BAFI-3210 file (N, C-alpha, C; in Angstrom, 3 decimals, decimal comma, padded with zeros to 6 digits):
// residues 306
n [1|2|3|4|5|6|7|8|9|10|11|12|13|14|15|16|17|18|19|20|21|22|23|24|25|26|27|28|29|30|31|32|33|34|35|36|37|38|39|40|41|42|43|44|45|46|47|48|49|50|51|52|53|54|55|56|57|58|59|60|61|62|63|64|65|66|67|68|69|70|71|72|73|74|75|76|77|78|79|80|81|82|83|84|85|86|87|88|89|90|91|92|93|94|95|96|97|98|99|100|101|102|103|104|105|106|107|108|109|110|111|112|113|114|115|116|117|118|119|120|121|122|123|124|125|126|127|128|129|130|131|132|133|134|135|136|137|138|139|140|141|142|143|144|145|146|147|148|149|150|151|152|153|154|155|156|157|158|159|160|161|162|163|164|165|166|167|168|169|170|171|172|173|174|175|176|177|178|179|180|181|182|183|184|185|186|187|188|189|190|191|192|193|194|195|196|197|198|199|200|201|202|203|204|205|206|207|208|209|210|211|212|213|214|215|216|217|218|219|220|221|222|223|224|225|226|227|228|229|230|231|232|233|234|235|236|237|238|239|240|241|242|243|244|245|246|247|248|249|250|251|252|253|254|255|256|257|258|259|260|261|262|263|264|265|266|267|268|269|270|271|272|273|274|275|276|277|278|279|280|281|282|283|284|285|286|287|288|289|290|291|292|293|294|295|296|297|298|299|300|301|302|303|304|305|306]
n.u [004,457|004,557|005,312|005,131|006,632|006,111|008,060|010,345|010,370|009,643|007,343|007,106|009,642|009,600|007,367|008,194|010,455|009,280|007,543|009,366|010,955|009,116|009,141|008,181|008,284|009,809|009,890|011,293|010,330|011,955|013,352|016,443|018,354|017,993|018,799|021,520|022,164|020,082|020,395|022,955|023,053|020,499|017,484|017,848|016,533|015,669|014,490|012,389|012,762|015,325|016,110|018,047|018,527|019,384|017,648|017,305|015,997|014,205|014,601|015,643|014,836|014,790|013,194|010,176|009,640|011,711|011,069|008,539|005,286|003,326|001,881|000,559|000,506|001,953|001,455|003,448|004,317|004,552|001,512|000,972|002,200|001,013|-000,464|001,437|003,514|002,214|001,753|004,312|004,621|003,140|004,011|004,097|001,639|-000,666|-003,634|-005,507|-004,199|-004,090|-003,846|-002,649|-003,059|-001,246|-001,199|-001,395|-004,502|-007,492|-007,855|-006,321|-007,115|-008,810|-006,979|-005,188|-006,824|-007,292|-004,754|-004,013|-006,250|-009,430|-010,251|-008,007|-007,384|-007,478|-008,917|-007,094|-005,328|-002,776|-001,536|001,144|004,141|006,874|010,023|012,275|015,609|017,889|018,527|017,749|017,653|015,346|013,492|011,522|009,358|007,643|004,897|002,240|002,241|-000,407|-002,839|-005,636|-007,868|-009,624|-011,888|-013,209|-015,949|-016,659|-016,758|-016,067|-013,473|-011,370|-008,745|-008,289|-008,434|-006,207|-004,054|-004,385|-003,753|-001,030|000,007|-000,661|000,934|003,347|003,413|001,808|-000,917|-004,018|-006,936|-009,825|-011,934|-015,403|-016,340|-014,524|-014,317|-015,383|-013,562|-011,179|-011,688|-011,897|-009,271|-008,112|-009,256|-007,883|-005,080|-004,909|-005,700|-004,312|-001,782|-001,704|-002,053|000,147|002,251|001,829|002,308|004,787|005,374|005,503|003,357|002,927|003,163|001,202|-001,184|-001,413|-001,539|-004,102|-005,340|-004,304|-005,008|-007,821|-008,053|-007,172|-009,227|-011,506|-010,764|-010,943|-013,719|-014,493|-013,500|-015,029|-017,593|-017,252|-016,589|-018,963|-020,655|-019,409|-020,050|-019,190|-019,469|-019,321|-019,387|-019,958|-019,043|-016,990|-015,188|-014,428|-013,308|-011,168|-009,722|-008,882|-007,082|-005,118|-004,291|-003,019|-000,655|002,954|004,642|006,658|006,046|005,646|003,906|004,319|004,045|004,610|007,326|008,437|007,860|009,316|011,869|012,046|011,277|009,260|005,889|002,885|000,921|-000,885|-002,360|-003,453|-004,535|-005,187|-006,845|-009,046|-010,093|-010,759|-012,692|-014,581|-015,391|-016,589|-018,913|-020,098|-019,405|-018,128|-014,668|-012,854|-010,731|-008,969|-008,424|-006,991|-004,768|-003,702|-003,127|-001,246|000,844|001,633|003,691|005,922|006,099|008,026|009,814|008,374]
n.v [010,199|012,383|011,461|011,711|010,011|009,398|008,493|005,832|003,157|-000,371|-000,529|001,993|002,219|-000,054|000,426|002,821|001,950|000,111|001,781|003,618|001,940|001,412|003,712|006,124|009,423|009,646|010,834|010,863|011,626|011,804|010,735|011,912|009,718|008,151|009,488|009,541|006,720|006,251|008,306|007,849|005,135|004,432|002,477|-000,584|-003,648|-006,726|-010,081|-012,854|-014,900|-014,663|-012,461|-009,519|-006,194|-002,805|000,225|003,335|006,544|009,607|011,714|012,490|013,665|015,570|017,678|018,862|021,088|021,266|019,328|019,927|020,487|017,588|015,118|013,107|011,745|009,271|007,966|006,570|006,337|005,383|004,533|006,037|008,446|009,986|012,512|014,430|014,049|014,667|017,391|018,385|017,631|019,264|021,075|019,325|019,187|020,131|021,985|019,890|017,543|014,116|012,161|009,122|006,956|004,310|003,067|000,717|000,394|002,336|005,044|006,882|008,539|010,504|011,727|012,813|014,728|016,380|017,418|018,705|019,732|019,458|017,493|016,166|013,611|010,187|006,925|004,060|000,928|-001,567|-004,762|-006,425|-008,103|-006,963|-005,664|-003,327|-003,825|-002,357|001,203|002,143|-000,435|-002,765|-005,686|-007,927|-010,291|-012,130|-013,103|-011,353|-007,953|-005,767|-003,177|-001,531|001,080|004,245|007,047|008,680|008,932|007,110|007,888|007,632|009,026|010,976|011,376|009,202|007,103|007,658|007,399|004,717|003,525|004,149|002,672|000,072|-000,121|-000,513|-003,111|-003,720|-005,134|-003,705|-002,246|-000,305|000,934|001,132|001,259|001,989|002,223|-000,162|-001,952|-001,129|-001,756|-004,505|-005,327|-004,358|-006,010|-008,332|-007,714|-006,771|-008,993|-011,490|-010,387|-009,366|-011,722|-013,221|-011,578|-011,676|-014,365|-014,621|-015,981|-017,297|-016,895|-019,425|-021,090|-020,138|-020,535|-023,268|-024,387|-025,499|-023,991|-021,349|-020,716|-020,718|-018,580|-016,408|-016,393|-015,871|-013,366|-011,930|-011,985|-010,396|-007,885|-007,563|-007,150|-004,680|-003,123|-003,200|-001,753|000,677|001,426|-000,018|-002,851|-005,784|-009,328|-012,773|-014,205|-012,555|-012,855|-015,545|-015,405|-013,748|-015,313|-017,171|-015,614|-015,268|-017,925|-018,137|-016,749|-016,688|-019,239|-018,367|-015,771|-012,695|-010,134|-006,555|-005,087|-007,020|-007,538|-005,041|-004,824|-006,985|-006,112|-003,961|-001,488|001,516|000,722|-000,073|-000,619|000,990|002,145|-000,057|-002,592|-001,018|000,904|-000,670|-001,232|001,359|002,255|000,270|000,817|003,274|002,523|001,021|-001,714|-004,979|-005,964|-008,187|-009,878|-008,298|-006,358|-007,813|-008,579|-006,036|-005,037|-006,921|-006,649|-004,037|-003,542|-004,106|-002,221|000,145|003,202|006,386]
n.w [-019,893|-017,156|-014,000|-010,560|-007,935|-004,649|-002,124|-001,618|-000,873|-000,556|-002,175|-003,553|-004,867|-006,499|-008,245|-009,395|-010,810|-012,619|-014,125|-015,171|-016,726|-018,684|-020,129|-019,116|-017,632|-014,811|-011,529|-008,385|-005,104|-002,169|001,047|002,584|002,743|000,519|-001,718|-002,827|-003,599|-005,463|-007,319|-008,349|-009,208|-010,074|-009,773|-008,261|-009,069|-007,881|-008,224|-007,232|-009,048|-009,892|-011,453|-011,998|-012,130|-013,062|-013,076|-014,467|-013,331|-014,037|-012,245|-008,877|-005,721|-002,660|-002,445|-003,385|-004,957|-006,797|-008,572|-009,593|-011,224|-011,853|-014,056|-012,807|-009,477|-007,505|-004,415|-002,074|000,532|004,052|005,775|008,068|007,597|005,679|005,669|006,540|004,644|002,227|002,493|002,092|-000,516|-002,103|-004,245|-006,422|-007,510|-009,968|-010,968|-011,477|-010,863|-010,269|-007,266|-006,417|-003,897|-002,396|000,006|002,759|004,120|004,978|005,099|003,679|001,496|002,614|004,263|002,402|001,176|003,386|003,657|001,201|000,013|-001,731|-004,704|-005,638|-004,524|-005,249|-004,771|-003,892|-004,247|-003,935|-004,946|-004,100|-003,299|-002,069|-001,006|000,592|000,296|000,810|000,695|-002,575|-003,573|-004,373|-003,659|-005,358|-004,398|-005,690|-007,891|-009,634|-010,009|-009,054|-009,435|-008,174|-008,648|-008,427|-008,952|-006,064|-006,066|-007,929|-010,589|-014,119|-015,029|-017,286|-016,370|-014,724|-016,565|-018,202|-016,404|-015,749|-018,189|-018,319|-016,136|-016,939|-019,210|-018,047|-017,317|-015,194|-013,682|-014,034|-012,743|-013,060|-010,664|-009,808|-007,310|-005,124|-002,387|-001,258|-002,405|-001,175|001,512|001,229|000,627|002,955|004,845|004,242|004,696|007,353|008,739|007,943|008,124|010,743|012,303|011,407|012,287|015,023|015,555|014,509|012,124|008,761|005,821|004,661|006,886|008,734|007,346|007,009|009,484|011,489|013,627|013,498|010,904|011,104|012,842|011,269|009,352|010,954|011,875|009,504|009,094|011,194|010,410|008,093|009,119|010,401|008,187|006,696|008,370|008,067|005,527|003,313|001,038|001,881|001,934|003,017|000,852|-000,029|002,062|001,698|-000,858|-000,298|001,465|-000,392|-001,841|000,109|000,316|-002,098|-001,923|-001,973|-000,129|001,662|002,193|004,002|005,815|005,402|007,770|009,685|009,132|009,750|012,518|013,581|013,006|014,675|013,789|013,236|012,664|010,730|012,531|014,026|011,933|010,739|012,359|014,568|013,398|012,643|015,195|016,122|014,258|014,576|017,215|016,824|015,612|017,514|017,630|018,429|018,464|019,104|018,254|016,677|018,539|020,444|018,889|018,343|020,953|021,871|020,024|020,273|022,035|020,582|018,625|016,992|017,947|017,117]
ca.u [003,677|005,383|004,706|005,890|006,479|006,481|008,486|011,191|010,434|009,391|006,295|007,450|010,789|009,216|006,523|009,020|011,276|008,435|007,056|010,509|011,306|008,124|009,372|007,568|009,169|009,576|010,627|011,099|010,468|012,442|014,115|017,848|019,182|017,779|019,206|022,774|022,102|019,171|020,963|024,161|022,853|019,125|016,847|018,195|015,389|015,913|013,228|012,473|013,192|016,736|016,424|018,786|018,761|019,385|016,757|017,433|014,799|014,502|015,072|015,500|014,994|014,113|012,444|009,160|009,685|012,666|010,420|007,475|003,993|003,313|000,593|-000,041|001,380|001,715|001,874|003,871|004,891|003,818|000,171|000,968|002,903|000,362|-000,811|002,677|004,244|001,507|001,985|005,586|004,546|002,200|004,474|003,921|000,238|-001,343|-005,037|-006,260|-003,313|-004,594|-002,916|-003,028|-002,431|-001,099|-000,948|-002,267|-005,439|-008,717|-007,996|-005,355|-007,748|-009,273|-005,796|-004,687|-007,712|-007,037|-003,442|-003,820|-007,527|-010,234|-010,033|-006,784|-007,280|-008,170|-008,787|-006,278|-004,661|-001,947|-001,212|002,523|004,992|008,218|010,569|013,521|016,785|018,632|018,159|018,096|017,554|014,064|013,355|010,147|009,348|007,010|003,514|002,010|001,789|-001,724|-003,368|-007,051|-008,055|-010,717|-012,378|-013,917|-017,380|-016,859|-016,887|-015,040|-012,862|-010,256|-007,463|-008,160|-008,142|-004,827|-003,151|-004,519|-002,981|000,393|000,327|-000,734|002,097|004,495|003,261|001,075|-002,327|-004,694|-008,405|-010,510|-013,045|-016,512|-016,673|-013,204|-014,451|-015,495|-012,294|-010,198|-011,991|-011,620|-007,839|-007,849|-009,644|-006,793|-003,776|-004,974|-005,958|-003,156|-000,596|-001,745|-001,812|001,532|003,132|001,628|002,936|006,125|005,429|005,210|002,039|002,845|002,984|-000,067|-002,364|-001,498|-001,826|-005,561|-005,783|-003,987|-005,832|-009,149|-007,946|-007,141|-010,561|-012,387|-010,355|-011,520|-015,156|-014,602|-013,317|-016,166|-018,704|-016,940|-016,659|-020,373|-021,162|-018,780|-020,558|-018,712|-020,386|-018,599|-020,215|-019,214|-018,335|-015,745|-014,284|-013,891|-012,432|-009,953|-008,963|-008,241|-005,907|-004,152|-003,772|-002,219|000,627|004,134|004,686|007,594|005,627|005,264|003,375|005,291|003,945|005,328|008,769|008,805|007,814|010,440|013,094|012,010|010,990|007,859|005,069|001,548|-000,015|-001,951|-003,174|-004,109|-005,394|-005,695|-007,970|-010,196|-010,638|-011,364|-013,922|-015,548|-015,914|-017,458|-020,197|-020,507|-019,217|-016,986|-013,557|-011,944|-009,511|-008,044|-008,004|-005,934|-003,585|-003,160|-002,549|-000,063|001,939|001,993|004,962|006,993|006,082|009,209|009,591|007,940]
ca.v [010,824|012,771|010,913|011,839|008,900|009,881|007,347|004,894|001,877|-001,548|-000,270|003,134|001,933|-001,026|001,053|003,787|001,204|-000,447|002,861|004,167|000,947|001,517|004,933|007,297|010,416|009,340|011,647|010,360|012,514|010,840|011,218|012,071|008,511|007,497|010,329|009,138|005,469|006,339|009,226|007,272|003,826|004,124|001,520|-001,989|-004,525|-008,166|-010,815|-014,216|-015,842|-014,455|-011,291|-008,475|-005,125|-001,420|001,008|004,763|007,377|010,953|012,606|012,110|014,889|015,715|018,936|018,756|022,253|021,017|018,408|020,683|019,859|016,290|014,698|012,265|011,455|008,001|008,159|005,245|006,401|004,620|005,065|007,021|009,665|010,541|013,930|015,210|013,939|015,375|018,834|018,662|017,281|020,167|021,593|018,340|019,179|021,158|022,108|018,636|016,383|013,079|011,516|007,721|006,402|002,855|002,642|-000,241|001,080|002,862|006,460|007,726|009,557|011,627|012,437|013,612|015,882|017,259|018,051|019,528|020,201|018,510|017,429|015,443|012,236|009,010|005,786|003,066|-000,134|-002,416|-006,095|-006,738|-008,461|-006,479|-004,960|-002,615|-004,485|-001,188|002,288|001,921|-001,854|-003,353|-007,097|-008,363|-011,711|-012,919|-012,746|-010,322|-006,726|-005,313|-001,955|-001,201|002,454|004,962|008,248|008,349|008,832|006,079|008,450|007,150|010,247|010,846|011,279|007,825|006,257|007,912|006,789|003,268|003,149|004,220|001,533|-001,140|-000,141|-000,926|-004,513|-003,799|-005,449|-002,495|-002,251|000,894|000,537|002,059|001,215|001,830|002,062|-001,596|-002,600|-000,809|-002,557|-005,914|-005,533|-004,098|-007,245|-009,298|-007,396|-006,676|-010,314|-012,386|-009,677|-009,312|-013,061|-013,574|-010,815|-012,183|-015,690|-014,558|-017,089|-016,955|-017,262|-020,878|-021,732|-019,790|-021,040|-024,736|-024,783|-025,309|-022,970|-020,008|-020,504|-020,341|-017,247|-015,456|-016,324|-015,168|-011,956|-011,339|-011,773|-009,259|-006,682|-007,448|-006,563|-003,263|-002,497|-003,033|-000,632|001,906|001,777|-000,907|-003,943|-007,042|-010,466|-014,006|-014,555|-011,779|-013,505|-016,758|-014,991|-013,195|-016,478|-017,758|-014,785|-015,660|-019,237|-018,021|-016,108|-017,554|-019,741|-017,649|-014,372|-012,061|-008,784|-005,500|-004,750|-008,063|-007,322|-003,842|-005,120|-007,862|-005,311|-002,871|-000,220|001,955|-000,086|000,430|-001,225|001,953|002,364|-001,295|-003,154|000,080|001,515|-001,567|-001,035|002,687|002,344|-000,605|001,541|004,332|001,912|000,184|-003,117|-005,625|-006,381|-008,803|-010,453|-007,224|-005,708|-008,653|-008,435|-004,690|-004,906|-007,772|-006,185|-002,638|-003,504|-004,265|-001,127|000,981|004,625|007,185]
ca.w [-018,817|-016,025|-012,790|-009,325|-006,991|-003,324|-001,325|-002,361|-000,181|-001,366|-003,166|-004,387|-005,728|-007,530|-009,256|-010,112|-011,759|-013,675|-014,976|-015,889|-017,745|-019,757|-020,879|-018,516|-017,038|-013,402|-010,569|-007,026|-003,955|-001,180|002,191|002,180|002,629|-000,770|-002,849|-003,479|-004,349|-006,606|-008,310|-008,952|-009,824|-010,419|-008,876|-008,470|-008,856|-007,924|-008,146|-006,727|-010,089|-010,201|-012,261|-011,289|-013,096|-012,605|-013,927|-014,148|-013,302|-014,542|-011,202|-007,469|-004,947|-001,363|-002,517|-004,431|-005,835|-007,881|-009,511|-010,237|-011,446|-012,523|-014,621|-011,773|-008,350|-006,819|-003,031|-001,600|001,876|005,058|005,994|009,143|007,198|004,492|005,750|006,608|003,383|001,164|002,626|001,443|-001,936|-002,758|-005,538|-007,496|-007,929|-010,732|-010,559|-011,534|-010,741|-009,368|-006,341|-006,234|-002,697|-002,406|001,377|003,410|004,994|004,381|005,439|002,968|000,646|003,431|004,748|001,282|001,048|004,521|003,502|-000,007|-000,505|-002,509|-006,142|-006,005|-004,027|-005,737|-003,879|-004,582|-003,502|-004,785|-004,482|-004,459|-002,169|-002,362|000,159|000,366|000,863|001,272|-000,204|-003,974|-003,950|-004,019|-004,034|-005,625|-004,019|-006,744|-008,168|-010,642|-009,344|-009,500|-008,838|-008,360|-008,194|-009,056|-008,295|-004,829|-006,352|-008,942|-011,936|-015,065|-015,549|-018,227|-015,664|-014,261|-017,730|-018,644|-015,432|-015,903|-019,380|-017,967|-015,272|-017,751|-020,103|-017,238|-016,946|-013,927|-013,870|-013,602|-012,820|-012,615|-009,812|-009,622|-005,875|-004,536|-000,933|-000,971|-002,764|-000,140|002,702|000,932|000,854|004,369|005,518|004,031|005,292|008,809|009,309|007,799|008,611|012,198|012,860|011,105|013,183|016,377|015,645|013,904|011,174|007,375|005,310|004,498|008,188|009,390|006,627|007,070|010,862|011,579|014,568|013,001|009,715|011,580|013,426|010,155|008,755|011,894|011,876|008,296|009,320|012,107|009,592|007,175|009,872|010,593|006,867|006,343|009,167|007,582|004,209|002,257|000,715|001,991|002,302|003,275|-000,395|-000,044|003,014|001,086|-001,954|000,299|001,936|-001,578|-002,106|001,155|-000,065|-003,318|-001,653|-001,839|001,252|002,531|002,284|005,269|005,614|005,700|009,184|010,414|008,965|010,502|013,950|013,919|012,916|015,644|013,117|013,312|011,767|010,437|013,479|014,328|010,747|010,349|013,408|015,371|012,686|012,795|016,544|016,257|013,464|015,254|018,374|016,313|015,253|018,649|017,268|019,080|017,599|020,073|017,655|016,306|019,779|021,021|018,034|018,543|022,288|021,996|019,166|020,539|022,765|019,601|017,660|017,196|018,228|015,955]
c.u [004,622|004,672|005,642|005,590|006,981|006,776|009,250|011,410|010,101|008,347|006,715|008,585|010,411|008,394|007,284|009,861|010,448|007,965|008,189|010,948|010,369|008,211|008,741|008,618|008,948|010,504|010,271|011,308|010,760|013,047|015,602|018,625|019,044|018,430|020,446|022,649|021,189|019,720|022,132|023,847|021,466|018,571|017,296|016,977|015,855|014,575|013,464|012,925|014,600|017,079|017,101|019,122|018,739|018,570|016,883|016,070|015,195|015,076|014,796|015,748|014,306|013,194|011,466|009,211|010,659|012,106|009,326|006,221|004,111|001,926|-000,175|000,993|000,962|002,296|002,170|004,600|004,098|002,497|000,143|001,583|002,180|000,154|000,443|003,402|003,545|001,630|003,286|005,573|003,665|002,702|004,351|002,546|-000,134|-002,805|-005,808|-005,410|-003,901|-003,488|-003,444|-002,330|-002,393|-000,796|-001,850|-003,209|-006,623|-008,893|-007,109|-006,018|-008,218|-008,094|-005,180|-005,515|-007,491|-005,738|-003,385|-005,125|-008,209|-009,832|-008,813|-006,832|-008,123|-008,211|-007,985|-005,683|-003,801|-001,755|000,186|003,248|006,427|008,713|011,904|014,652|017,685|018,248|018,658|017,934|016,241|014,023|011,883|010,100|008,758|005,569|003,428|001,499|000,464|-002,126|-004,846|-007,239|-009,231|-011,019|-013,208|-015,422|-017,689|-016,933|-015,755|-014,323|-011,695|-008,936|-007,233|-007,797|-006,693|-003,826|-003,209|-003,721|-001,487|000,809|000,323|000,463|003,355|004,379|002,553|-000,389|-003,164|-006,205|-008,942|-011,778|-014,142|-017,040|-015,379|-013,278|-014,536|-014,199|-011,221|-010,437|-011,717|-010,134|-007,485|-008,188|-008,533|-005,561|-003,821|-005,098|-004,755|-001,890|-000,551|-001,454|-000,374|002,511|003,034|002,361|004,394|006,356|005,039|003,791|001,893|002,595|001,623|-001,269|-002,492|-001,716|-003,308|-005,991|-005,485|-004,761|-007,243|-009,138|-007,919|-008,534|-011,549|-012,047|-010,902|-013,006|-015,383|-014,470|-014,508|-017,357|-018,486|-017,072|-018,097|-020,980|-020,627|-019,182|-020,037|-019,696|-019,630|-019,524|-019,333|-018,475|-017,007|-014,722|-013,645|-012,958|-011,111|-009,098|-008,251|-007,013|-004,778|-003,508|-002,856|-000,873|001,751|004,275|005,588|007,228|005,362|004,740|004,412|005,238|004,708|006,834|009,236|008,843|008,995|011,745|013,140|011,780|009,551|007,033|003,735|000,501|-001,180|-002,907|-003,905|-005,033|-005,966|-006,881|-009,218|-010,882|-011,372|-012,673|-014,991|-016,193|-016,882|-018,857|-020,698|-020,463|-018,046|-015,915|-012,504|-010,659|-008,516|-007,593|-006,873|-004,643|-002,907|-002,466|-001,255|001,126|002,420|003,328|006,159|007,118|007,201|008,848|009,244|008,575]
c.v [011,161|012,366|011,126|010,658|009,391|008,673|006,339|003,607|000,736|-001,348|000,857|002,849|000,955|-000,359|002,114|003,080|000,694|000,636|003,494|003,228|001,041|002,843|006,188|008,157|010,390|010,164|011,176|011,463|011,634|011,536|011,179|010,772|007,823|008,241|009,794|007,809|005,536|007,240|008,607|006,022|003,592|003,127|000,110|-002,840|-005,972|-008,870|-012,235|-015,224|-015,536|-013,252|-010,234|-007,385|-003,766|-000,586|002,478|005,448|008,792|011,869|012,072|013,364|014,766|016,935|018,880|019,919|022,064|020,054|019,128|019,873|018,576|016,026|013,825|012,045|010,119|008,141|006,802|005,310|005,502|005,324|006,158|008,352|010,447|012,046|014,802|015,210|014,719|016,887|019,228|018,412|018,227|020,729|020,605|018,454|020,397|021,178|020,792|017,396|015,345|012,519|010,118|007,172|004,879|002,311|001,467|000,530|001,639|004,363|007,392|008,839|010,754|012,410|013,305|014,884|016,876|018,032|019,035|020,045|019,176|018,520|016,661|013,954|011,266|008,009|004,726|002,050|-000,925|-003,770|-006,422|-007,144|-008,109|-005,746|-004,330|-003,359|-003,443|-000,042|002,055|000,501|-002,429|-004,804|-007,438|-009,874|-012,568|-012,502|-011,582|-009,062|-006,240|-004,056|-001,844|000,223|003,087|006,249|007,843|008,229|007,823|006,586|007,964|008,313|009,960|010,678|009,878|006,904|006,422|007,265|005,270|002,775|003,161|003,020|000,231|-001,252|-000,609|-002,377|-004,724|-004,080|-004,336|-002,618|-000,939|000,458|001,592|002,024|000,984|001,691|000,589|-002,320|-002,343|-001,651|-004,038|-006,213|-005,352|-005,330|-008,296|-008,940|-007,328|-008,048|-011,244|-011,720|-009,628|-010,653|-013,493|-012,870|-011,327|-013,512|-015,691|-015,744|-016,600|-017,355|-018,769|-021,607|-021,412|-020,371|-022,560|-025,245|-024,508|-024,159|-021,554|-019,715|-020,052|-018,936|-016,178|-015,283|-015,590|-013,683|-011,231|-011,055|-010,570|-007,952|-006,481|-006,805|-005,063|-002,509|-002,227|-001,865|000,700|002,258|000,961|-002,056|-005,264|-008,137|-011,661|-014,468|-013,806|-012,379|-014,723|-016,425|-014,448|-014,305|-017,161|-016,944|-015,138|-016,999|-019,172|-017,346|-017,136|-017,981|-018,951|-016,170|-013,956|-010,667|-007,744|-005,107|-005,755|-007,850|-006,111|-004,111|-005,977|-007,075|-004,171|-001,509|000,224|001,205|000,608|-000,188|-000,290|002,092|001,099|-001,797|-002,071|000,766|000,651|-001,312|000,299|002,808|001,428|000,117|002,638|003,805|000,945|-001,310|-003,703|-005,990|-007,072|-009,351|-009,350|-006,420|-006,488|-008,531|-007,086|-004,565|-005,707|-007,228|-004,782|-002,527|-003,599|-003,087|-000,143|002,420|005,395|008,560]
c.w [-017,665|-014,738|-011,617|-008,425|-005,640|-002,442|-002,167|-001,584|-001,131|-002,438|-004,108|-005,354|-006,828|-008,636|-010,048|-011,173|-012,923|-014,637|-015,779|-017,008|-018,946|-020,518|-020,315|-017,805|-015,516|-012,505|-009,164|-006,001|-002,750|000,035|001,848|001,972|001,276|-001,933|-003,559|-004,227|-005,568|-007,702|-009,055|-009,761|-010,409|-009,411|-009,243|-008,123|-008,964|-007,725|-007,657|-007,756|-010,605|-011,053|-011,395|-012,291|-012,414|-013,601|-013,549|-014,083|-013,698|-013,470|-009,816|-006,646|-003,592|-001,349|-003,684|-005,409|-006,995|-008,922|-010,284|-010,486|-012,255|-013,100|-013,632|-010,691|-007,760|-005,422|-002,403|-000,266|002,817|005,379|007,060|008,777|006,114|004,590|005,740|005,262|002,278|001,286|001,928|-000,049|-002,728|-004,092|-006,706|-008,139|-008,761|-010,319|-010,548|-011,389|-009,790|-008,488|-006,059|-004,993|-002,757|-001,015|001,764|004,332|004,242|004,623|004,620|002,175|001,461|003,999|003,649|001,137|002,173|004,335|002,350|-000,606|-001,386|-003,981|-006,583|-005,656|-004,840|-004,589|-004,596|-003,653|-004,470|-004,117|-004,993|-003,185|-002,560|-001,124|-000,204|001,066|001,509|000,350|-001,629|-004,458|-003,441|-004,509|-004,175|-005,416|-005,116|-006,914|-009,128|-009,965|-009,925|-008,743|-009,172|-007,845|-008,917|-008,335|-007,075|-005,047|-007,460|-010,365|-012,846|-015,748|-016,492|-017,493|-015,111|-015,423|-018,182|-017,696|-015,518|-017,101|-019,096|-017,129|-016,077|-018,688|-019,380|-016,775|-015,631|-014,230|-013,240|-013,783|-012,285|-011,877|-009,795|-008,187|-005,098|-003,022|-000,553|-001,296|-001,715|001,118|002,457|001,131|002,334|005,206|005,404|004,854|006,807|009,456|009,172|008,327|010,123|012,836|012,605|012,017|014,609|016,577|015,210|012,971|009,785|007,002|005,191|005,802|008,795|008,662|006,664|008,486|011,138|012,481|014,060|011,721|010,122|012,175|012,344|009,565|009,668|011,973|010,646|008,491|010,247|011,330|008,665|007,870|010,085|009,266|006,457|007,099|008,652|006,150|003,056|002,072|000,702|002,512|002,645|002,027|-000,491|000,914|002,371|-000,081|-001,426|000,901|000,769|-001,990|-001,145|000,800|-001,278|-003,096|-001,618|-000,381|002,191|002,694|003,729|004,951|006,012|007,175|010,034|010,324|009,762|012,007|014,381|013,929|013,922|015,031|013,413|012,271|011,494|011,362|013,789|013,149|010,294|011,459|014,307|014,717|012,763|014,139|016,642|015,469|014,050|016,434|017,949|016,004|016,333|018,322|018,052|018,050|018,455|019,461|017,342|017,523|020,434|020,225|018,308|019,901|022,416|021,204|019,508|021,270|021,817|018,660|017,981|017,476|016,974|015,963]
res [x|x|x|x|x|x|x|x|x|x|x|x|x|x|x|x|x|x|x|x|x|x|x|x|x|x|x|x|x|x|x|x|x|x|x|x|x|x|x|x|x|x|x|x|x|x|x|x|x|x|x|x|x|x|x|x|x|x|x|x|x|x|x|x|x|x|x|x|x|x|x|x|x|x|x|x|x|x|x|x|x|x|x|x|x|x|x|x|x|x|x|x|x|x|x|x|x|x|x|x|x|x|x|x|x|x|x|x|x|x|x|x|x|x|x|x|x|x|x|x|x|x|x|x|x|x|x|x|x|x|x|x|x|x|x|x|x|x|x|x|x|x|x|x|x|x|x|x|x|x|x|x|x|x|x|x|x|x|x|x|x|x|x|x|x|x|x|x|x|x|x|x|x|x|x|x|x|x|x|x|x|x|x|x|x|x|x|x|x|x|x|x|x|x|x|x|x|x|x|x|x|x|x|x|x|x|x|x|x|x|x|x|x|x|x|x|x|x|x|x|x|x|x|x|x|x|x|x|x|x|x|x|x|x|x|x|x|x|x|x|x|x|x|x|x|x|x|x|x|x|x|x|x|x|x|x|x|x|x|x|x|x|x|x|x|x|x|x|x|x|x|x|x|x|x|x|x|x|x|x|x|x|x|x|x|x|x|x|x|x|x|x|x|x|x|x|x|x|x|x|x|x|x|x|x|x]
***
């Protein structure tokens, strides 16, 4: 299957490597700093259990026109760049090419549609803790990578089934969702809450979940998101909050969220797309969001230049 991967950060590079290892025809659309290391060496993947390997890909380019139409596109850029990046990725799309967004957040699908028109955007999310050590080198901390995705209307289409088979062949736990909106908000509840509190405290998951006050703060932040999600049309309950806390408890103790790492490094982060989005959607529905407002205001001074 010819798959275009847009972005070569911690998520894009990992999925490109996994799919290429499984025998798929993988083409990366990247920014200039990634071209030389990926073209010369392929993708270097290291893991928490000591594995270290180089995996070649079919092509690396800064120009989507040189890649051409793909059977599917995986969008792995930062959430704040979706609309701009998809405009440049238009040559990757045939009439029915699906675009699978793996950003943290709940607005990527509508941004894809705004950029390239209707009929392409799926809803999607991934669960993986990986980061870019340097261009061409991705480190997978641990855990089993997983993707949940589906058509926005829940239809069980052939293009979704084919893409699911490709992901599964690469060793990625894959689930087709018939309610991707709720699934997106469920993950959003996790990342904005544990990620926001971790960034605010500058502490790892192991530290924030074992300290009673920060653990309670994460849980209350999740409930705040659940209320906003329900108003926005998702179906989240207290059971979802408890299940999401169990996910948080299952993370490796030294884990940190990507937003936290970006803020500490002084890089542009997804603060606007994560906690900022919670605040904006809450305001749209006249709901209070004091925890996420505090997180957003406190961290905004650390957010790097855009």
